[in-house]
C-alpha positions in Angstrom: 0.0 0.1 -0.1 1.3 3.3 -1.0 1.0 6.5 1.2 -0.5 9.4 -0.4 1.3 12.6 -0.2 -1.6 15.0 -0.7 0.0 17.7 1.3 2.8 17.8 -1.6 0.1 17.7 -4.5 -1.8 20.8 -3.2 -5.2 18.9 -2.6 -6.4 16.7 0.1 -8.7 13.7 0.6 -11.7 15.4 2.3 -15.0 16.4 0.6 -14.3 19.8 -0.8 -16.4 22.8 -1.8 -15.5 25.4 -4.2 -16.7 28.4 -2.1 -17.9 29.4 1.4 -21.6 29.7 0.0 -21.5 25.9 -1.2 -20.0 24.8 2.0 -22.7 26.5 4.3 -25.3 24.9 2.1 -23.8 21.6 2.8 -23.6 22.4 6.3 -27.3 23.3 6.7 -28.1 19.9 5.0 -26.0 18.0 7.3 -27.8 19.6 10.3 -31.2 19.0 8.8 -30.3 15.2 8.2 -29.2 15.1 11.7 -32.3 16.5 13.2 -34.5 14.1 11.3 -32.0 11.1 12.8 -30.7 10.3 9.4 -27.2 11.1 10.1 -24.8 11.0 12.9 -22.5 13.4 11.6 -21.8 16.6 13.7 -20.3 19.4 11.2 -20.8 22.8 13.0 -18.5 25.0 10.8 -17.0 25.5 7.3 -13.3 26.4 6.9 -11.2 27.1 4.0 -8.2 24.5 3.8 -4.8 26.0 3.7 -3.4 23.0 1.7 -6.1 23.0 -1.4 -7.8 26.1 -0.9 -11.4 24.5 -1.0 -13.9 24.8 1.8 -14.3 21.7 4.0 -16.9 20.8 6.9 -15.5 20.3 10.6 -17.3 19.2 13.8 -14.4 21.2 15.6 -15.6 24.6 17.0 -12.1 26.0 17.7 -10.8 27.4 14.2 -7.2 27.4 15.8 -7.4 23.5 16.2 -7.6 22.9 12.4 -4.1 22.7 11.0 
């Protein structure tokens, strides 16, 4: 098994969104699914990835904890 070097390629393996608006729309969808019991995911905010520049969702509330 080969190890991926995503940090060297300028992209990562997480689901990415092209802009903040698209990420927030996905976040709202996750929250709605969770309230219906259809999902156990607990994303609470979106952040722009310093590696790939795309937007991701996270369950971390503290933005300083994301590296």
